[in-house]
Residue frames relative to the residue before (quaternion, step in Angstrom):
aa qw qx qy qz dx dy dz
X 1.0000 0.0000 0.0000 0.0000 0.00 0.00 0.00
X 0.4591 -0.7089 0.4867 0.2231 3.51 -0.95 0.95
X 0.0002 0.8067 -0.5910 0.0020 3.53 -1.01 0.73
X 0.6683 -0.5232 0.3898 0.3572 3.56 -1.26 0.30
X 0.3281 -0.6741 0.6138 0.2471 3.55 -0.97 0.77
X 0.5991 -0.5997 0.3902 0.3593 3.58 -0.98 0.86
X 0.8713 0.1554 -0.1820 0.4284 3.51 -1.00 1.08
X 0.4859 0.6718 -0.4317 0.3552 3.58 1.30 -0.10
X 0.6391 0.5157 -0.3334 0.4631 3.58 0.87 -0.99
X 0.6742 0.5084 -0.3046 0.4408 3.61 0.68 -0.98
X 0.6750 0.4983 -0.2878 0.4618 3.49 0.88 -1.03
X 0.6279 0.5303 -0.3356 0.4603 3.61 0.93 -0.64
X 0.6843 0.4428 -0.2923 0.5002 3.59 0.88 -0.83
X 0.6102 0.5498 -0.3619 0.4409 3.64 0.98 -0.63
X 0.7732 0.3848 -0.1710 0.4741 3.52 0.93 -0.94
X 0.3686 0.7816 -0.4587 0.2067 3.65 1.28 -0.18
X 0.6833 0.4975 -0.3280 0.4219 3.58 0.84 -0.82
X 0.6599 0.4889 -0.2958 0.4879 3.50 1.03 -0.84
X 0.5864 0.5404 -0.3620 0.4828 3.64 1.07 -0.63
X 0.6614 0.5021 -0.3199 0.4562 3.65 0.81 -0.97
X 0.6972 0.4940 -0.2844 0.4347 3.56 0.81 -0.99
X 0.6318 0.5286 -0.3022 0.4797 3.56 1.15 -0.73
X 0.3437 -0.7690 0.4702 0.2635 3.53 1.10 -0.69
X 0.7523 0.2509 -0.1606 0.5876 3.58 1.34 0.22
X 0.5478 -0.5718 0.4936 0.3597 3.50 -1.31 0.24
X 0.4786 -0.6762 0.4796 0.2894 3.54 -1.02 0.82
X 0.6773 -0.4911 0.3554 0.4169 3.56 -1.16 0.27
X 0.6419 0.5119 -0.3644 0.4395 3.64 0.84 -0.78
X 0.6368 0.5011 -0.3529 0.4677 3.70 0.92 -0.70
X 0.6730 0.4814 -0.3238 0.4587 3.60 0.78 -0.82
X 0.6324 0.5081 -0.3369 0.4779 3.61 1.00 -0.75
X 0.6278 0.5051 -0.3499 0.4777 3.66 0.93 -0.65
X 0.6900 0.4822 -0.3076 0.4436 3.57 0.82 -0.96
X 0.6312 0.5057 -0.3313 0.4859 3.60 1.07 -0.56
X 0.6636 0.4975 -0.3259 0.4538 3.62 0.93 -0.79
X 0.7023 0.4581 -0.2472 0.4856 3.56 1.03 -0.79
X 0.3406 -0.7701 0.4608 0.2802 3.60 1.34 -0.25
X 0.2610 0.7938 -0.5158 0.1889 3.53 1.07 0.63
X 0.6001 0.5263 -0.3641 0.4799 3.62 1.13 -0.35
X 0.7273 0.4496 -0.1796 0.4865 3.54 1.30 -0.50
X 0.2747 0.8182 -0.4755 0.1704 3.58 1.11 0.45
X 0.7407 0.2972 -0.1628 0.5801 3.60 1.24 -0.54
X 0.5057 0.6067 -0.4566 0.4096 3.64 1.08 0.52
X 0.5532 -0.6158 0.4453 0.3412 3.63 -0.97 0.87
X 0.6177 -0.5992 0.3864 0.3319 3.53 -1.12 0.76
X 0.6549 0.5436 -0.3203 0.4160 3.46 1.12 -0.83
X 0.6616 0.4476 -0.2697 0.5377 3.63 1.44 -0.17
X 0.6495 -0.5346 0.3269 0.4306 3.51 1.30 0.28
X 0.5548 0.6503 -0.3787 0.3548 3.57 1.25 0.10
X 0.5505 -0.6120 0.4598 0.3332 3.60 -1.35 0.16
X 0.0852 -0.8434 0.5097 0.1470 3.59 1.20 -0.67
X 0.0422 0.8558 -0.5024 0.1159 3.51 0.76 1.31
X 0.4998 -0.5931 0.5127 0.3682 3.65 -1.08 0.53
X 0.6618 -0.5753 0.3375 0.3425 3.49 -1.05 0.93
X 0.6860 0.4629 -0.3324 0.4523 3.72 0.63 -0.87
X 0.6182 0.5323 -0.3361 0.4706 3.65 1.07 -0.78
X 0.6628 0.5106 -0.3189 0.4453 3.57 0.87 -0.93
X 0.6222 0.5259 -0.3391 0.4704 3.64 0.94 -0.91
X 0.6938 0.4730 -0.3123 0.4443 3.64 0.83 -0.74
X 0.5603 0.5352 -0.3885 0.4987 3.58 1.26 -0.39
X 0.6279 0.5341 -0.3411 0.4518 3.66 0.90 -0.93
X 0.6553 0.5247 -0.3038 0.4505 3.55 0.90 -0.92
X 0.7075 0.4741 -0.2771 0.4449 3.52 0.76 -1.12
X 0.6556 0.4632 -0.3466 0.4852 3.72 0.84 -0.81
X 0.6471 0.5043 -0.3381 0.4610 3.67 0.90 -0.77
X 0.6194 0.5337 -0.3638 0.4462 3.63 0.96 -0.61
X 0.6267 0.5052 -0.3288 0.4939 3.59 1.11 -0.70
X 0.7822 -0.1588 0.1771 0.5758 3.60 0.78 -1.14
X 0.4651 -0.7176 0.4430 0.2691 3.56 -0.70 1.03
X 0.6595 0.5280 -0.3435 0.4102 3.48 0.94 -0.79
X 0.6614 0.5068 -0.2914 0.4698 3.51 1.01 -0.92
X 0.6394 0.5471 -0.3133 0.4402 3.53 0.97 -0.90
X 0.6629 0.5025 -0.2961 0.4695 3.55 0.96 -1.01
X 0.6882 0.4663 -0.3035 0.4657 3.65 0.87 -0.87
X 0.5976 0.5350 -0.3763 0.4637 3.64 1.00 -0.55
X 0.6828 0.5066 -0.2970 0.4346 3.51 0.88 -1.03
X 0.6738 0.4853 -0.2868 0.4777 3.55 0.89 -0.96
X 0.6896 0.5043 -0.2861 0.4340 3.51 0.78 -1.06
X 0.6696 0.5091 -0.2861 0.4590 3.58 0.95 -0.95
X 0.6121 0.6064 -0.3199 0.3940 3.57 1.16 -0.83
X 0.5797 0.5822 -0.3714 0.4326 3.54 1.24 -0.50
X 0.5329 0.6689 -0.3911 0.3400 3.56 1.14 -0.32
X 0.6102 0.5831 -0.3501 0.4063 3.52 1.14 -0.68
X 0.5776 0.5789 -0.3942 0.4194 3.59 1.22 -0.28
X 0.4731 0.7113 -0.4616 0.2392 3.66 1.06 -0.49
X 0.7290 0.4214 -0.3128 0.4394 3.70 0.55 -0.99
X 0.6290 0.5639 -0.3392 0.4140 3.64 1.06 -0.38
X 0.6200 0.5115 -0.2989 0.5144 3.52 1.38 -0.41
X 0.5752 -0.5216 0.4773 0.4115 3.55 -1.35 0.26
X 0.6255 -0.5687 0.3656 0.3894 3.59 -1.06 0.51
X 0.6221 0.5479 -0.3255 0.4547 3.55 1.20 -0.66
X 0.6829 0.4895 -0.2540 0.4790 3.51 1.00 -0.92
X 0.6170 0.5409 -0.3337 0.4641 3.57 1.10 -0.77
X 0.6292 0.5342 -0.3122 0.4704 3.59 1.09 -0.84
X 0.6477 0.5373 -0.2865 0.4579 3.53 0.93 -1.06
X 0.7321 0.4749 -0.2130 0.4394 3.54 0.89 -1.04
X 0.8409 0.2715 -0.0932 0.4587 3.56 0.83 -1.00
X 0.5766 0.6632 -0.3740 0.2962 3.60 1.10 -0.53
X 0.6242 0.5481 -0.3631 0.4220 3.64 0.96 -0.70
X 0.6090 -0.5944 0.3711 0.3716 3.63 -1.08 0.67
X 0.7484 0.3986 -0.2145 0.4848 3.59 0.96 -0.79
X 0.2948 0.7820 -0.5083 0.2081 3.68 1.21 0.37
X 0.2329 0.7342 -0.6248 0.1276 3.53 -0.95 0.85
X 0.2924 -0.7471 0.5752 0.1593 3.55 -1.14 0.80
X 0.0522 -0.7029 0.7066 0.0627 3.49 -1.34 0.63
X 0.3157 0.7531 -0.5500 0.1752 3.51 -1.23 0.44
X 0.4137 -0.6899 0.5505 0.2232 3.46 -1.39 -0.45
X 0.3944 -0.7084 0.5357 0.2358 3.57 -1.16 0.71
X 0.5389 0.6485 -0.4030 0.3558 3.53 1.17 -0.22
X 0.3704 -0.7590 0.4898 0.2163 3.67 -0.77 0.98
X 0.2625 0.7971 -0.5017 0.2101 3.59 0.73 1.10
X 0.5921 0.5258 -0.3820 0.4765 3.59 1.11 0.75
X 0.2723 -0.7378 0.5894 0.1844 3.58 -1.24 0.30
X 0.0658 -0.7937 0.6043 0.0238 3.53 -1.03 0.85
X 0.2081 -0.7765 0.5911 0.0663 3.54 -0.76 1.14
X 0.3905 -0.7075 0.5215 0.2738 3.67 -0.71 0.91
X 0.0467 0.7372 -0.6730 0.0372 3.48 -1.15 0.85
X 0.7194 -0.4242 0.3170 0.4494 3.53 -1.31 0.15
X 0.8526 0.1549 -0.1480 0.4767 3.59 -0.77 1.17
X 0.8137 -0.0935 0.0743 0.5689 3.56 1.22 -0.13
X 0.5894 -0.5558 0.4709 0.3492 3.58 -1.16 -0.87
X 0.2918 -0.6439 0.6687 0.2306 3.53 -1.34 0.44
X 0.0522 -0.8200 0.5696 -0.0208 3.62 -0.53 1.21
X 0.0209 0.7145 -0.6993 0.0077 3.46 -1.48 0.75
X 0.2782 0.7512 -0.5713 0.1789 3.50 -1.04 0.66
X 0.2316 -0.7064 0.6531 0.1443 3.50 -1.57 0.07
X 0.0079 0.8037 -0.5933 0.0454 3.54 -0.80 1.08
X 0.2819 -0.7887 0.5295 0.1349 3.54 -0.86 1.07
X 0.8228 0.2991 -0.1982 0.4408 3.50 -1.40 0.35
X 0.3169 0.7397 -0.5278 0.2717 3.63 0.85 0.89
X 0.2049 -0.8194 0.5298 0.0772 3.52 0.13 1.40
X 0.7868 0.2897 -0.2480 0.4853 3.53 -1.04 0.96
X 0.3341 0.7890 -0.4771 0.1953 3.57 1.31 0.05
X 0.6555 0.5363 -0.3841 0.3678 3.75 0.71 -0.75
X 0.8216 0.2109 -0.1527 0.5072 3.62 0.87 -0.49
X 0.3183 0.7525 -0.5034 0.2809 3.60 1.17 0.48
X 0.2968 -0.7551 0.5630 0.1574 3.51 -1.07 0.92
X 0.7351 0.1346 -0.0860 0.6589 3.60 1.48 -0.27
X 0.1333 -0.7532 0.6343 0.1121 3.44 -1.17 0.71
X 0.1606 -0.7807 0.6006 0.0634 3.55 -1.03 0.96
X 0.1728 0.7820 -0.5943 0.0736 3.50 -1.00 0.62
X 0.4321 -0.6907 0.5190 0.2586 3.60 -1.24 0.41
X 0.1365 -0.7632 0.6312 0.0209 3.43 -1.27 0.84
X 0.3952 -0.6301 0.6082 0.2774 3.51 -1.34 0.53
X 0.3753 -0.7300 0.5325 0.2067 3.64 -0.86 0.97
X 0.1902 -0.7755 0.5987 0.0630 3.46 -0.79 1.13
X 0.0143 -0.8335 0.5523 -0.0081 3.60 -0.25 1.21
X 0.6963 -0.5037 0.2494 0.4463 3.55 1.24 0.49
X 0.6969 -0.4536 0.3189 0.4549 3.54 -1.32 0.12
X 0.7929 0.3341 -0.2841 0.4231 3.35 -1.33 0.75
X 0.6511 0.4631 -0.3059 0.5178 3.53 1.34 -0.10
X 0.4109 -0.7344 0.4459 0.3050 3.65 -0.49 0.99
X 0.4333 -0.6843 0.5311 0.2488 3.50 -1.11 0.79
X 0.4814 0.6860 -0.4732 0.2715 3.58 -1.19 0.24
X 0.5508 0.5733 -0.4177 0.4399 3.66 1.20 -0.33
X 0.1008 -0.7858 0.6100 0.0146 3.61 -0.86 0.97
X 0.0016 -0.7676 0.6406 -0.0178 3.53 -1.10 0.91
X 0.3910 -0.7052 0.5524 0.2114 3.50 -1.21 0.62
X 0.1743 -0.7925 0.5840 0.0209 3.55 -1.16 1.00
X 0.2440 -0.7375 0.6185 0.1187 3.49 -1.19 0.80
X 0.0971 -0.8124 0.5740 0.0330 3.50 -0.42 1.31
X 0.4321 -0.6285 0.5747 0.2966 3.56 -1.30 0.51
X 0.6639 -0.5248 0.3473 0.4040 3.64 -1.13 0.65
X 0.7173 0.4887 -0.2940 0.4002 3.53 0.76 -0.88
X 0.5987 0.5321 -0.3618 0.4769 3.58 1.36 -0.03
X 0.7194 0.4749 -0.2243 0.4546 3.56 1.29 -0.32
X 0.2068 -0.7432 0.6224 0.1320 3.54 -1.12 0.65
X 0.2269 -0.7878 0.5636 0.1012 3.50 -0.72 1.10
X 0.2088 -0.7612 0.6094 0.0742 3.58 -0.75 1.18
X 0.2456 -0.8136 0.5079 0.1407 3.63 -0.21 1.24
X 0.2200 0.8140 -0.4913 0.2182 3.52 0.37 1.35
X 0.4325 0.6898 -0.4892 0.3127 3.66 1.16 0.22
X 0.0909 0.7909 -0.5858 0.1518 3.62 -0.44 1.27
X 0.2228 0.7784 -0.5604 0.1746 3.63 0.75 0.90
X 0.5278 -0.6177 0.4720 0.3422 3.57 -1.20 0.27
X 0.7729 0.1912 -0.1585 0.5839 3.60 1.24 -0.08
X 0.7905 0.2321 -0.2432 0.5119 3.61 -1.33 0.34
X 0.0760 0.8738 -0.4705 0.0967 3.50 1.07 1.04
X 0.7586 0.4135 -0.2142 0.4557 3.52 1.10 -0.65
X 0.4158 0.7221 -0.4436 0.3300 3.51 1.24 0.48
X 0.3019 -0.7770 0.5103 0.2114 3.66 1.17 -0.16
X 0.2464 0.8129 -0.4792 0.2211 3.57 1.04 0.94
X 0.1197 0.8541 -0.4844 0.1471 3.51 0.99 1.09
X 0.5582 -0.5231 0.5290 0.3672 3.50 -1.58 0.05
X 0.1229 -0.7486 0.6443 0.0964 3.56 -1.16 0.66
X 0.1443 -0.7630 0.6268 0.0647 3.49 -1.22 0.69
X 0.0996 -0.7321 0.6715 0.0560 3.53 -1.33 0.72
X 0.0707 -0.8124 0.5788 0.0002 3.54 -0.76 1.01
X 0.8520 -0.1785 0.0962 0.4827 3.54 -0.63 1.27
X 0.3208 0.7338 -0.5221 0.2932 3.54 0.73 1.15
X 0.3662 -0.6966 0.5636 0.2508 3.63 -1.06 0.78
X 0.0849 -0.7525 0.6531 0.0067 3.53 -1.04 0.96
X 0.3158 -0.7656 0.5122 0.2275 3.60 -0.52 1.00
X 0.6881 -0.5354 0.3003 0.3870 3.49 -1.12 0.61
X 0.6482 0.5409 -0.3162 0.4328 3.54 1.04 -0.83
X 0.6653 0.4372 -0.2985 0.5265 3.69 1.25 -0.26
X 0.6065 0.4823 -0.3994 0.4899 3.61 1.05 0.59
X 0.0109 -0.7976 0.6026 0.0221 3.64 -1.15 0.38
X 0.3672 -0.7192 0.5640 0.1727 3.50 -1.40 0.35
X 0.2663 -0.8230 0.4869 0.1214 3.54 -0.29 1.30
X 0.6085 0.5440 -0.3648 0.4479 3.59 1.23 -0.17
X 0.5402 0.6278 -0.4229 0.3677 3.57 1.14 -0.33
X 0.5134 -0.6580 0.4497 0.3183 3.67 -0.95 0.77
X 0.5234 -0.6412 0.4317 0.3585 3.64 -0.88 0.65
X 0.5953 -0.5747 0.4402 0.3486 3.56 -1.17 0.63
X 0.5846 -0.5673 0.4285 0.3908 3.60 -1.10 0.57
X 0.7723 0.3567 -0.2336 0.4710 3.54 -1.08 0.74
X 0.5135 0.6323 -0.4429 0.3747 3.69 1.15 -0.06
X 0.6799 -0.5125 0.3522 0.3886 3.45 -1.20 0.49
X 0.5961 -0.5983 0.3782 0.3790 3.65 -0.96 0.76
X 0.5433 0.6427 -0.3809 0.3831 3.52 1.19 -0.66
X 0.7135 0.4524 -0.2729 0.4602 3.55 0.87 -0.99
X 0.6603 0.4663 -0.3288 0.4884 3.65 1.20 -0.12
X 0.5041 0.6065 -0.4523 0.4165 3.63 1.18 0.02
X 0.4980 -0.7026 0.4013 0.3121 3.59 -0.71 1.10
X 0.5626 -0.6769 0.3669 0.3009 3.52 -0.93 1.06
X 0.6270 0.5257 -0.3973 0.4155 3.70 0.85 -0.68
X 0.7208 0.3865 -0.3080 0.4860 3.72 0.48 -0.86
X 0.5537 0.5879 -0.4005 0.4328 3.65 1.07 -0.44
X 0.6963 0.4599 -0.2517 0.4902 3.58 0.91 -1.05
X 0.6455 0.5441 -0.3062 0.4399 3.51 0.97 -0.92
X 0.6780 0.5054 -0.2611 0.4655 3.54 1.01 -1.02
X 0.6237 0.5368 -0.3458 0.4508 3.50 1.14 -0.67
X 0.7087 0.4637 -0.2583 0.4648 3.53 0.83 -0.93
X 0.6155 0.5256 -0.3478 0.4733 3.59 1.14 -0.56
X 0.6073 0.5360 -0.3616 0.4617 3.58 1.09 -0.53
X 0.6275 0.5179 -0.3432 0.4692 3.64 0.99 -0.76
X 0.6718 0.5114 -0.3063 0.4398 3.57 0.86 -0.92
X 0.6309 0.5293 -0.3278 0.4630 3.55 1.08 -0.80
X 0.6695 0.5143 -0.2979 0.4455 3.58 0.91 -0.97
X 0.6848 0.4606 -0.3018 0.4774 3.61 0.84 -0.84
X 0.5993 0.5616 -0.3416 0.4569 3.58 1.07 -0.76
X 0.6509 0.4999 -0.3125 0.4782 3.60 0.89 -0.90
X 0.6587 0.4838 -0.3115 0.4848 3.62 0.86 -0.84
X 0.6374 0.5277 -0.3404 0.4465 3.63 0.89 -0.77
X 0.6866 0.4830 -0.2841 0.4633 3.60 0.81 -0.91
X 0.6099 0.5041 -0.3665 0.4895 3.63 1.15 -0.70
X 0.6628 0.4951 -0.3156 0.4648 3.69 0.84 -0.76
X 0.6161 0.5202 -0.3459 0.4798 3.61 1.05 -0.65
X 0.6558 0.4950 -0.3378 0.4591 3.66 0.90 -0.88
X 0.6533 0.4956 -0.3182 0.4757 3.61 0.96 -0.81
X 0.6261 0.5483 -0.3254 0.4490 3.55 0.92 -0.71
X 0.6217 0.5508 -0.3111 0.4619 3.54 1.03 -0.85
X 0.7134 0.4711 -0.2593 0.4494 3.53 0.85 -1.02
X 0.6379 0.5046 -0.3297 0.4793 3.51 1.11 -0.64
X 0.7176 0.4464 -0.2277 0.4837 3.57 1.08 -0.70
X 0.4464 0.7657 -0.4136 0.2081 3.56 1.23 -0.34
X 0.6521 0.5211 -0.3216 0.4470 3.62 0.86 -0.85
X 0.6942 0.4687 -0.2709 0.4743 3.57 0.78 -1.00
X 0.6361 0.5327 -0.3108 0.4638 3.56 0.95 -0.85
X 0.7074 0.4768 -0.2872 0.4357 3.55 0.75 -0.96
X 0.6040 0.5388 -0.3557 0.4673 3.59 1.20 -0.59
X 0.7384 0.3957 -0.2347 0.4930 3.61 0.91 -0.79
X 0.8269 -0.0159 0.0388 0.5608 3.61 0.83 -0.80
X 0.2957 -0.7974 0.5014 0.1589 3.57 0.09 1.27
X 0.7991 0.2998 -0.2379 0.4635 3.56 -1.01 0.94
X 0.4975 0.6591 -0.4521 0.3372 3.55 1.20 -0.29
X 0.6604 0.5156 -0.3336 0.4322 3.62 0.72 -0.85
X 0.6861 0.4709 -0.2912 0.4719 3.61 0.89 -0.86
X 0.6383 0.5117 -0.3271 0.4731 3.61 1.02 -0.61
X 0.6770 0.4892 -0.2836 0.4711 3.54 1.00 -0.87
X 0.5931 0.5449 -0.3397 0.4858 3.63 1.10 -0.78
X 0.6440 0.5058 -0.3171 0.4785 3.67 0.94 -0.97
X 0.6497 0.5199 -0.3286 0.4469 3.69 0.87 -0.84
X 0.6373 0.5041 -0.3147 0.4907 3.57 1.11 -0.80
X 0.6323 0.4969 -0.3491 0.4811 3.74 0.89 -0.74
X 0.6784 0.4714 -0.3526 0.4396 3.57 0.80 -0.78
X 0.6337 0.5202 -0.3399 0.4608 3.56 1.03 -0.75
X 0.6183 0.5194 -0.3592 0.4679 3.69 0.97 -0.78
X 0.6371 0.5235 -0.3379 0.4537 3.64 0.94 -0.90
X 0.6498 0.5163 -0.3132 0.4617 3.65 0.89 -0.82
X 0.6527 0.5432 -0.2833 0.4457 3.52 1.01 -0.93
X 0.6602 0.5104 -0.2633 0.4841 3.48 1.04 -1.10
X 0.6425 0.4993 -0.3342 0.4756 3.69 0.91 -0.69
X 0.6546 0.4926 -0.3102 0.4822 3.62 0.91 -0.80
X 0.6254 0.5418 -0.3172 0.4635 3.60 1.03 -0.84
X 0.6532 0.5270 -0.3319 0.4305 3.56 0.92 -0.78
X 0.6518 0.5231 -0.2896 0.4665 3.47 0.96 -1.10
X 0.6552 0.5163 -0.3127 0.4543 3.64 1.01 -1.08
X 0.7268 0.4462 -0.2748 0.4440 3.59 0.67 -0.96
X 0.5830 0.5633 -0.3560 0.4648 3.55 1.14 -0.64
X 0.6726 0.4873 -0.2812 0.4806 3.62 0.93 -0.98
X 0.6658 0.4933 -0.3255 0.4553 3.62 0.93 -0.79
X 0.6942 0.4874 -0.2817 0.4484 3.56 0.90 -0.91
X 0.6188 0.5503 -0.3163 0.4628 3.57 1.11 -0.83
X 0.7161 0.4259 -0.2470 0.4948 3.58 0.85 -0.97
X 0.5924 0.5360 -0.3766 0.4690 3.61 1.02 -0.49
X 0.6474 0.4946 -0.3254 0.4799 3.60 0.87 -0.87
X 0.6199 0.5711 -0.3289 0.4259 3.55 1.00 -0.84
X 0.6847 0.4609 -0.2808 0.4898 3.60 0.97 -1.04
X 0.6213 0.5385 -0.3552 0.4448 3.60 0.97 -0.70
X 0.7634 0.4134 -0.2175 0.4461 3.55 0.91 -0.85
X 0.8088 0.2636 -0.1084 0.5145 3.47 1.04 -0.94
X 0.4567 -0.7342 0.3974 0.3074 3.53 1.33 -0.13
X 0.7988 0.1281 -0.1071 0.5779 3.66 1.18 0.16
X 0.3165 -0.6967 0.5943 0.2473 3.61 -1.28 0.18
X 0.4904 -0.6063 0.5425 0.3123 3.56 -1.34 0.59
X 0.6249 -0.5183 0.3845 0.4393 3.54 -1.24 0.25
X 0.6065 0.5648 -0.3468 0.4392 3.57 1.09 -0.64
X 0.6615 0.5028 -0.2976 0.4702 3.57 0.98 -0.86
X 0.6341 0.5429 -0.3221 0.4467 3.54 1.08 -0.77
X 0.6459 0.5447 -0.2786 0.4566 3.43 1.10 -0.95
X 0.6431 0.5568 -0.2812 0.4442 3.50 1.08 -0.92
X 0.7040 0.4157 -0.2805 0.5029 3.58 0.86 -0.88
X 0.5968 0.5563 -0.3688 0.4453 3.59 0.96 -0.65
X 0.6507 0.5052 -0.3117 0.4734 3.60 0.90 -0.94
X 0.6590 0.5238 -0.3128 0.4400 3.62 0.90 -0.83
X 0.6506 0.5153 -0.2929 0.4748 3.58 1.12 -0.82
X 0.6481 0.4899 -0.3020 0.4987 3.55 1.01 -0.84
X 0.6486 0.4874 -0.3248 0.4861 3.69 0.89 -0.68
X 0.6293 0.5186 -0.3509 0.4603 3.57 1.01 -0.64
X 0.6703 0.4769 -0.3032 0.4811 3.66 0.91 -0.78
X 0.6542 0.5016 -0.3248 0.4636 3.56 0.97 -0.83
X 0.6641 0.4969 -0.3159 0.4607 3.60 0.92 -0.82
X 0.5978 0.5784 -0.3346 0.4429 3.54 0.99 -0.72
X 0.6978 0.4484 -0.2535 0.4978 3.49 0.89 -1.09
X 0.7105 0.4900 -0.2911 0.4128 3.61 0.77 -0.97
X 0.5865 0.5627 -0.3565 0.4608 3.64 1.14 -0.63
X 0.6831 0.4558 -0.2835 0.4952 3.53 0.91 -0.87
X 0.6541 0.5011 -0.3511 0.4448 3.59 0.85 -0.59
X 0.6370 0.5481 -0.3239 0.4347 3.51 1.05 -0.69
X 0.7184 0.4346 -0.2620 0.4758 3.58 1.09 -0.73
X 0.5465 0.6900 -0.3678 0.2999 3.56 1.00 -0.88
X 0.7485 0.4359 -0.2847 0.4106 3.62 0.63 -0.98
X 0.5821 0.5940 -0.3423 0.4372 3.55 1.34 -0.30
X 0.6668 0.5555 -0.2816 0.4093 3.62 1.21 -0.53
X 0.5116 -0.6985 0.4007 0.2998 3.65 1.17 0.15
X 0.7909 -0.3577 0.2394 0.4349 3.57 -1.45 -0.20
X 0.6026 0.6158 -0.3584 0.3595 3.52 1.08 -0.76
X 0.5997 0.5862 -0.3431 0.4231 3.58 1.24 -0.56
X 0.6116 0.5950 -0.3205 0.4113 3.58 1.30 -0.31
X 0.5243 0.6874 -0.3499 0.3607 3.51 1.45 -0.54
X 0.3931 -0.7748 0.4340 0.2383 3.68 -0.31 1.05
X 0.6752 0.5387 -0.2971 0.4070 3.59 1.07 -0.70
X 0.5884 0.6010 -0.3484 0.4137 3.53 1.30 -0.12
X 0.5596 -0.6012 0.4443 0.3578 3.60 -1.15 0.51
X 0.5819 0.5690 -0.3690 0.4489 3.58 1.14 -0.60
X 0.6926 0.4535 -0.2999 0.4741 3.58 0.76 -0.97
X 0.6684 0.5230 -0.3183 0.4225 3.66 0.87 -0.96
X 0.6777 0.4558 -0.3279 0.4748 3.61 0.81 -0.77
X 0.5986 0.5303 -0.3809 0.4641 3.67 1.02 -0.51
X 0.6652 0.4848 -0.2967 0.4843 3.57 0.82 -0.90
X 0.6658 0.5104 -0.3089 0.4480 3.61 0.80 -0.91
X 0.6623 0.5295 -0.3005 0.4368 3.51 0.97 -0.90
X 0.6745 0.4856 -0.2968 0.4702 3.59 0.97 -0.92
X 0.6312 0.5289 -0.3358 0.4572 3.54 1.10 -0.67
X 0.6488 0.5190 -0.3033 0.4666 3.54 0.90 -0.85
X 0.7474 0.4315 -0.2269 0.4514 3.58 0.82 -1.03
X 0.5576 0.5907 -0.4007 0.4238 3.57 1.31 -0.02
X 0.4641 0.6630 -0.5006 0.3073 3.58 1.09 -0.21
X 0.6238 -0.6039 0.3783 0.3212 3.52 -1.18 0.93
X 0.6751 0.5159 -0.3402 0.4029 3.62 0.96 -0.63
X 0.6898 0.4079 -0.2906 0.5228 3.58 1.30 -0.12
X 0.5118 0.6621 -0.4078 0.3652 3.53 1.28 -0.33
X 0.4860 -0.6595 0.4931 0.2928 3.61 -1.15 0.63
C-alpha cells in the first residue's frame, strides 16, 4: 500500500500557489511522481509498474488530490493510460511504458482521421484537453478510419504518437486546475505504423489482470470521483482553518457567526463522508465481482456509475453550501481556500461526472 514520503504533502501545499502561477508542476514534483511510480499504478510490474488493485489506486488519487488538486488530477490522468498496456503489442507496450519517466497524455474523443497506407496509417487530427501534455512521453488519441468513398465511416482506432509527431497548442485557460497543462494537441499528416495502433473495444486476453477487465466507463468515473473527493476534503479543511483565523474579528462584528459557520462545515464533512462510504463500497464490491467473475452485469455497472456521479455531486455541493458563509476573503485568488474551490469545480465539471 502506498503512503506519503515525509514532508512531501506539506511541501506540495506550501508551493501550491507558485505551482498554479507557473502553470505546471515543478521538476521536484515530477521526480517524486516518477520515483513513487504513481503514473504507473496500472502498468504491469514487468514494465516497472505497481499494478495496484483498483480501490487502492482510487485512494491514492484521493490522497494526492487532497494535497494538491493539480498533482492529483495529473496522477489520475497519467496513471489511467496504463490500462492501454494489454491492448498494445508487447513490443509497443515496452517502448511506451518501460522507461522511468513514462507517462501518457491524450484524448478519447475521435477527432482525428486515419487513412490506411502500407504498414500503417497517415493520421491528422486535433484533440482538446490533453492533461499532462508538456511532459508526456507518449500521446494517445482516437481516430475515425477513412477507407475511402463507398466505405461507411464509423470505425474507430486508437493511436500512440511519439512526442515529435505532436504539436502542443498551449491553450488551457481554465479558472481551476491551472497547472495541469491540459492543452490541445495537433497531428498533421503523420505516419503511424500498425504496431503503434490498438483497439480498446477488443476483449482482454484470458489471464490478464482483473483491472483490465473492469469496464472502462465506471473506471474513469471512479477515477475522477476520487479527485473530487480529495479536493473537497482539502477545501473543507481550509474552510475550517479560515473560520478559526477569522473568529475574533467575526465575533466582534456578528456574535455567533464563527460557531454557525463551523457547524455548517461539520455538516458538510458528514455529508461528504457519507457519500464517500457509498462510493468506496460500490467500487470495492464491483472490484471483487470482477476479480471473482471476470465481468460486471449492466446493473452493477449502473450502480457504481451512479455512486461515482453522486460522489462528484456531493463534493461540489458541500463546497457550495459553505462558500457563501465565508465572506469576501474567499474570493481572493491567491488563497488556498479560493484555489481549492476553483480546482474542485473544474474537476467536477468533467462530462463523466456531470448529471
